[in-house]
C-alpha positions, 0 to 999 in steps of 0.5 A: 224917321217917323213912320206914322203919318203926322199932321200936314204942314201948313205951306204958308208958315216957315219950317218948325212953326205949328199951325194953330188948331191942327197940330197943337190940338191933336198934340194936347189930345195925344201926348207923348209927341216928340220932335226927335227922330227916334220912332215915337210911341204908337199913336204919337204925333209930331209937333213939327210935320215940316221936314228938317233942314238936316241935309239928309235928303233921303231922310227928308224925302222919306219923311215927306213920303210917309207924311203924304200917307203913301201918296201918289208921287207926281214927278218920279211916279213911284210910291212914297214908301219906296227909294230909288237905287241911289237911297234917295226919294224922287225929287219934287215929292208933295206932302199931304199938306201940298195936295189941294183940299178942293180936289182941283188937282184930280179934275185936272188929271182927268179932263176927259170926264168933263169932255165926256159929260159935255158930249153926252149933253150935246148928244142928248140935245141933238137927239131931243131936237131931232126927235122934236123934229120928226114928230112935227114932221109926221104930225103935220103930215096929217090932214084933219077933217074938220067939216065931217065933225061939224056935219055929224054934229048937226045930226047927233040926235039920229046917231046910234048910242055907243053900247060898250064904251071902251070898244072902238069902231073906225070907218076906213075908206079908200079914196078912189079920186083920180085928181092930183097925184092919182090922176095917173090911175084913170080918168079925172072927173073934175076930182069927184070922190069915189069910195073904192073900199070901205072897211068897218074896223072894230077894235074889242074893248080888251083889245084882244081881237080886231074885226074888219068887216068890208062893205061892198061899193055896189050894195044897195042901201038907204043913203039919208039926206046929206049935205053937199060940198056946195052946201046944197042938200041931197034927198034920201035915197035907196041907192048903191053904197059908194054913191054916199061918198060921192055925194056927201063926202065922209060925213055921208057915208058914215051916217049911211053905215050907222044907219045900216049897221046900228053901229056908232062910228067913233073915228074914220080915216081916208087913205088914197092910193099913194098912202097904200103904195107907200106903206107897202114900200115902207115894209119892204114889200109883201109876199103873195103866191099866184096860181096863174100869171096876171096880165091886167092893162087896166090894173097896170099889172103884169105878174108870173105865177108862183111866190113873189113879193110885191112892191107898193105899185104891184100891190096897188094893181093886185087889190084893185084888179078885177076883170082878170082875176077870178070870176071878175066880181067886186066880192072877190076882189074884197076878199083879195084885198082883205088877204092882201091887208092880213098879210100887211099886218103880219109883215109889220108884226113879224118883222118888229116893225111896231116895236122898232122906232126906226122901221116904224117911222117910214111906215107912219111917214107913208101913212100920215102923208095921205091920211085925212082923219077926224079931229080925234085921230089927227095927231101923231100921239093919237095915231101912236096910242091907237097902234100901241093898243093893237100891237099886242093883237095876235095876228090870228085874232085880226080878222076880215070878212065881207058882210054877208051879201048876194046878188041884188035880185033886181040887178045882178050887178048890184048887192044886197044883204043876206038876212038875218045873217047880216043883221046878227053879225052887226049885233055882234059887233055892237055888244062887242061880242067874239065873231069867228071867221073861216075860209069859204070852203071850210065854212061850207063844210061845216054848213053841210055837216050842221044840215046833215046833224039836223036831219039825223036828229031825233024829233023828241031830242029837243029844241035848239033853244036848250043847247048854248047859242054857238058863236056865229061863224062867217066866211073870211080870213085872218092875218095869220093866213099865209096867202100861199096856202090859199 
């Protein structure tokens, strides 16, 4: 019996014949091979690897197992070098030559690998198909405002020139139209448009801060000549700000803001009531605190005092209410809107909504269903890139404020800008310089301390021009503020 593994026999040849090119070649290279059953010298190769019909079944089985190199026994399940209790090897053991050279037996023994690969491929195709369907659905939700882009192109020569190229200025317009699904919130005047809320959102070039400036709807401004929906041209006039949207739509509002601020508007978004409601519901509500209960029939809102989480419908009533909250002014309502938007941003960032596709999808679906944008933001990719560029902005650097204003001297029910504060704010935003905001009471204390310091300053202490110019500070809030601590 040989202990070393010999060259496998060719199953197509009878026992005793040696295949050409294999065992003969090796025999020539390794002389000393023997056909006897005595143990050959180390390294010798037998001339005939096929088992001899000697009748010694145990030796034949052992020889086969030895030739198989200790291979796996297909029937007995034992090792080729081991015998059963009767001294014989397991029947039907394969030699090395019996193993298929293309590995098909191994593949037959592991069919689960092929099924796993097929299953994985199927899941990939299903996921890709579902992802594409979701993408197309969200992308199709967005309405593109091509008419505003065409109108702005006509007046391109009179528009401001961008100062800082990487900064972004986006005009957010809350539509107060009572047509369609919004009819339930008030009288429908033929579907006329109103800009109930207008916010100028400035994104710093380094995307480390975002400043949202509310423009009062009752602010008295110069509205330029605008083209109406029926292709008529309005006259230039000094009137309240939200008339621009009603007269000439988005393009007229953008031109009015650009004339007022000197800031080039890069993009715009128009969101209606239902979009705001659905976004609040998509993040499972926003928490607020009320010092007093609210019962406002016009806003369809009834809430107890204390800490509570508002759903979409309640949140809409909360940001729209005016007559029964505070002093009833539009300025106070804007401040409430700003604080609520800050809480909404904080909720989205703190809960990981912006980083979790599963949670982000309902928010995007709600936003895109009622969103009208310019062609530069009318795709899901454009919106995603915008959101992604903002997701690392610290919440304390997402700031909200109202443009410095005061009651209009000829009509206390209207507003006018406070100068030079308003012009300084617009200059800071144009040049992408930092703007600091603090709560109103804190700002008042700082102004009083500044006045006191000026009074105590010696006459020979020098002028203010010798000291560094401080960063302008305005009354406002940030997304990091807790509404329950206001």
